[in-house]
KETI-521823 format. One line per field, with one value per residue (C-alpha): residue in three letters; x, y, z. Coordinates in Angstrom, 3 decimals. Example, Ala and Ser with C-alpha at 12.3 -4.5 7.8 and 13.67 -1.06 7.14 Angstrom:
type = Ala  Ser
X = 12.300  13.670
Y = -4.500  -1.060
Z = 7.800  7.140
//
This chain:
type = Met  Pro  Gln  Val  Met  Val  Val  Ala  Arg  Asn  Phe  Met  Asp  Met  Val  Ala  Ala  Leu  Pro  Ala  Ala  Lys  Leu  Asp  Met  Leu  Tyr  Asp  Ser  Ala  Phe  Ile  Cys  Glu  Ala  Val  Leu  Arg  Ser  Phe  Pro  Pro  Leu  Ala  Lys  Lys  Tyr  Val  Ile  Gln  Met  Leu  Tyr  Val  Ser  Ala  Pro  Met  Pro  Ala  Ala  Ala  Met  Gln  Glu  Trp  Val  Leu  Asp  Glu  Tyr  Ala  Ser  Lys  His  Lys  Val  Ala  Ile  Asp  Arg  Leu  Leu  Gln  Leu  Arg  Val  Phe  Val  Glu  Val  Arg  Asp  Arg  Arg  Lys  Glu  Val  Ser  Tyr  Lys  Met  Asn  Asn  Lys  Phe  Gln  Ala  Asn  Met  Gln  Lys  Tyr  Leu  Val  Ser  Gly  Gly  Cys  Leu  Pro  Arg  Glu  Pro  Leu  Pro  Ile  Ser  Val  Thr  Gly  Arg  Leu  Pro  Thr  Leu  Val  Glu  Leu  Glu  Asn  Tyr  Ala  Leu  Asp  Gln  Trp  Glu  Cys  Phe  Leu  Leu  Gln  Leu  Ile  Asn  Ser  Ser  Gln  Val  Glu  Lys  Gly  Thr  Thr  Phe  Ser  Ser  Ser  Met  Met  Lys  Thr  Phe  Gln  Arg  Gly  Leu  Leu  Ser  Ser  Arg  Asp  Gly  Glu  Ala  Ala  Lys  Leu  Ser  Glu  Asn  Gly  Phe  Gln  Phe  Leu  Leu  Met  Glu  Thr  Asn  Ala  Gln  Leu  Trp  Tyr  Ile  Met  Arg  Glu  Tyr  Ile  Ser  Ser  Ala  Glu  Glu  Arg  Gly  Val  Asp  Pro  Thr  Asp  Leu  Ile  Ser  Phe  Leu  Leu  Glu  Leu  Ser  Phe  His  Thr  Gln  Gly  Ala  Ala  Tyr  Ser  Leu  Ser  Thr  Leu  Thr  Glu  Val  Gln  Arg  Val  Ala  Ile  Met  Asp  Leu  Met  Glu  Leu  Gly  Leu  Val  Lys  Leu  Gln  Gln  Val  Lys  Leu
X = -49.264  -50.638  -48.524  -46.446  -47.141  -44.738  -41.573  -38.238  -36.240  -32.492  -30.521  -28.884  -32.332  -32.942  -29.633  -30.532  -33.873  -32.142  -32.273  -29.264  -27.751  -27.958  -26.608  -23.623  -23.040  -22.589  -19.654  -17.673  -16.580  -14.235  -15.661  -19.180  -17.856  -16.332  -19.559  -21.490  -18.880  -19.110  -22.875  -22.586  -22.908  -19.549  -19.894  -20.710  -17.611  -15.547  -16.880  -16.017  -12.423  -12.152  -13.523  -11.763  -9.015  -11.030  -12.041  -13.848  -17.388  -17.467  -19.975  -22.672  -22.265  -18.564  -19.279  -21.862  -19.032  -17.165  -19.462  -20.604  -24.214  -25.060  -24.226  -26.273  -28.834  -26.125  -24.618  -27.965  -28.375  -24.874  -25.387  -28.820  -27.414  -24.496  -26.917  -29.367  -26.632  -25.175  -21.778  -22.271  -23.930  -25.579  -24.309  -25.800  -23.898  -25.279  -26.277  -28.114  -25.851  -25.561  -22.287  -21.465  -19.183  -18.164  -19.421  -16.621  -16.751  -16.953  -14.089  -11.787  -12.367  -11.919  -8.661  -7.354  -8.536  -6.761  -3.509  -3.317  -6.071  -7.963  -8.885  -12.270  -13.347  -13.395  -10.884  -11.579  -10.782  -7.915  -8.654  -6.891  -9.779  -12.705  -11.914  -13.518  -15.720  -18.645  -17.821  -19.470  -21.718  -22.766  -23.448  -25.566  -27.594  -28.021  -29.228  -31.778  -33.068  -33.477  -35.266  -37.614  -38.433  -39.264  -41.564  -43.294  -44.079  -45.353  -47.626  -48.914  -49.826  -52.083  -49.018  -46.666  -47.145  -46.651  -43.069  -41.601  -37.854  -38.111  -37.514  -40.377  -38.761  -38.740  -42.243  -43.578  -41.719  -43.237  -46.602  -47.130  -46.617  -47.588  -50.115  -53.469  -55.799  -59.091  -59.946  -60.221  -59.059  -55.771  -53.432  -53.751  -51.733  -52.742  -52.887  -49.352  -48.370  -49.524  -47.735  -44.614  -44.596  -44.498  -41.306  -37.858  -35.878  -33.504  -36.434  -38.188  -35.077  -34.650  -38.301  -37.843  -34.611  -36.279  -39.104  -36.604  -34.648  -37.673  -39.151  -35.911  -37.056  -40.162  -37.790  -35.761  -32.902  -31.344  -31.625  -28.281  -26.545  -28.285  -27.472  -23.866  -23.496  -25.098  -22.769  -19.814  -20.861  -20.673  -16.876  -16.564  -15.166  -17.774  -17.143  -14.840  -15.655  -15.924  -16.216  -19.497  -17.670  -16.800  -20.408  -22.711  -26.102  -27.808  -25.387  -25.873  -29.639  -29.160  -26.897  -29.530  -32.175  -29.887  -29.210  -32.928  -33.004  -29.998  -27.638  -25.413  -24.563  -23.482  -20.883  -19.265  -15.505  -12.745  -12.154
Y = 29.891  31.616  31.519  34.648  36.162  39.128  37.938  39.722  39.442  38.926  42.177  41.103  40.456  44.184  44.911  42.571  44.354  47.631  48.721  47.525  51.015  51.617  48.169  48.832  52.105  50.153  48.317  51.565  50.627  47.687  47.164  46.863  44.283  42.349  42.545  41.114  38.386  37.389  36.932  34.302  30.549  28.707  27.580  31.114  32.420  29.764  30.854  34.494  33.566  31.393  34.133  37.079  37.329  36.002  38.785  36.706  35.393  31.850  29.506  28.335  24.785  24.839  26.043  23.294  20.807  22.233  20.329  16.742  15.947  15.468  19.146  20.513  22.110  23.944  25.093  26.575  28.352  29.820  31.045  32.480  34.462  35.774  36.938  38.487  40.679  41.398  40.019  37.816  39.251  36.949  37.197  35.506  34.970  34.777  31.181  32.326  30.219  31.574  32.703  34.536  37.533  39.175  42.691  45.032  47.277  44.373  42.585  45.622  46.579  43.041  42.706  45.923  44.838  41.485  43.110  46.174  45.762  48.872  51.205  52.307  55.921  56.289  54.992  54.473  57.384  56.864  56.445  59.773  61.472  59.279  58.688  55.622  53.689  51.434  47.758  45.242  44.189  47.803  48.219  45.062  46.346  49.711  47.999  45.934  49.003  50.961  48.082  47.567  51.284  50.922  47.953  49.655  52.697  50.430  48.483  51.649  53.067  55.761  57.259  57.003  60.624  62.002  62.697  60.049  60.079  58.530  60.622  61.316  59.074  56.080  56.860  56.806  53.575  51.422  53.202  52.366  48.626  47.930  50.558  51.451  54.358  55.818  59.490  61.075  57.925  57.133  54.718  51.079  47.950  46.286  42.526  42.731  44.658  41.846  39.308  41.467  41.164  37.352  37.454  36.950  40.134  39.647  39.101  42.186  44.256  43.042  43.850  47.405  47.881  46.565  49.073  51.809  51.205  50.652  53.982  55.913  57.642  58.930  60.747  62.148  59.674  57.580  53.945  53.219  55.739  54.298  50.681  51.603  53.262  50.350  47.900  50.108  50.060  46.267  46.598  48.867  47.373  46.666  48.825  51.271  54.983  56.863  60.586  62.051  64.950  62.876  61.896  63.372  64.732  61.544  59.434  61.594  61.143  57.384  57.252  59.023  56.541  53.583  55.007  54.979  51.260  50.564  49.712  52.745  54.669  58.316  59.579  62.927  63.089  65.159  68.605
Z = -25.258  -28.381  -31.498  -32.073  -35.484  -35.337  -37.088  -36.627  -39.847  -39.934  -40.196  -43.455  -44.926  -44.547  -46.237  -49.109  -49.525  -50.439  -54.097  -56.104  -56.386  -52.619  -51.849  -54.095  -52.219  -48.986  -50.528  -50.691  -47.162  -46.627  -43.141  -44.519  -46.971  -44.081  -42.077  -45.018  -45.511  -41.845  -42.187  -44.926  -44.389  -44.550  -48.172  -49.351  -47.548  -49.313  -52.705  -51.981  -51.157  -54.255  -56.500  -54.872  -57.505  -60.440  -62.832  -65.472  -64.901  -63.519  -65.233  -62.842  -64.142  -63.265  -59.731  -59.320  -59.846  -56.847  -54.485  -54.155  -55.023  -51.360  -50.731  -53.648  -51.326  -49.374  -52.666  -53.707  -50.360  -50.676  -54.240  -53.452  -50.521  -52.564  -55.248  -52.769  -51.327  -54.782  -53.840  -56.893  -59.986  -62.496  -66.078  -69.155  -72.393  -75.933  -75.383  -72.223  -70.045  -66.507  -64.960  -61.729  -61.389  -58.135  -57.433  -58.537  -55.460  -53.045  -54.784  -54.892  -51.259  -49.949  -51.902  -50.321  -46.891  -47.102  -48.211  -45.973  -43.409  -42.427  -39.620  -38.396  -38.951  -35.161  -32.632  -28.903  -26.593  -24.102  -20.407  -19.751  -21.552  -20.545  -16.888  -15.337  -17.747  -16.797  -16.458  -18.775  -15.892  -15.336  -19.043  -19.026  -16.082  -17.790  -20.971  -19.042  -17.187  -20.420  -22.126  -19.174  -19.332  -23.008  -22.365  -19.431  -21.538  -24.277  -21.921  -20.213  -23.589  -22.094  -20.419  -23.392  -24.480  -20.930  -19.965  -22.245  -22.746  -26.191  -29.313  -31.694  -34.321  -31.973  -30.730  -34.281  -34.943  -32.200  -32.245  -35.898  -35.512  -31.917  -30.863  -32.363  -31.700  -32.839  -33.164  -29.741  -27.925  -26.231  -27.992  -26.934  -27.525  -30.779  -31.333  -32.721  -29.597  -27.312  -29.503  -29.340  -25.540  -25.877  -27.916  -26.373  -25.767  -28.693  -31.067  -29.669  -30.246  -33.822  -34.490  -33.211  -35.178  -38.328  -37.937  -37.118  -40.327  -42.560  -41.410  -41.969  -45.149  -43.358  -40.994  -43.888  -43.371  -46.133  -44.917  -46.588  -44.311  -41.257  -42.107  -42.886  -39.476  -37.619  -39.357  -38.475  -34.816  -34.875  -35.166  -32.125  -28.924  -26.272  -23.214  -25.029  -25.386  -28.676  -29.340  -30.562  -32.213  -35.286  -36.005  -38.619  -37.580  -38.803  -36.766  -33.657  -33.824  -34.278  -31.211  -29.100  -30.248  -29.562  -26.108  -25.354  -26.145  -23.921  -26.781  -26.187  -23.003  -23.003  -20.558  -19.785  -20.348  -18.796  -20.290
//
């Protein structure tokens, strides 16, 4: 089997790639802070807990002493990840010695979350409003059907423009990376497109979501808002129903795109 060259990056790698100011904006939400914390390797989580109520910068040399020499590589991985996501900020004193200080927003929100907990902006709708909801098995079957539809339209690239159910934003996303065309010719699968079909489903999905987020600004959407909403969705209960009426226009469009990929299912509710 040929080697697959299309690499799907980790979701938190995309978060870490945001400009510092936009990354700090994400930490306005305690739930985003928790989502980031959950993504860390165990040692990085331990450092966050240890530093959560420490206001002064912690010397890097002192933190190095927290671990045995045999775990030095894991220590480096933990520190690097904390710095990449700006949970730790590097500080240098007059002697140019390095210290680490926790991001003020992240620290304050995690302190509040630990003390009082928190509630999501949206709560599940009661069964009296939703009526019967799909079972998890039905949702899984729906997701598979939607994804197969996506792949079939991608493979039959000459038919993609005819009667497609995909939004223009999603069309532009997978066309740019996986389809190629010349003037006056129908779009065809590119080399990356063929390699994409060799990937496992989860890797395919992460590739599409990466392209979807990275192209957000081209659609007039702030990627910070999109990432924040996607992270919020990760806290929703699978199989539960949530109202669309509380969503912003950007979030509504995102929900429609996620529906087309089988990640979300829309359902009519009782009036």
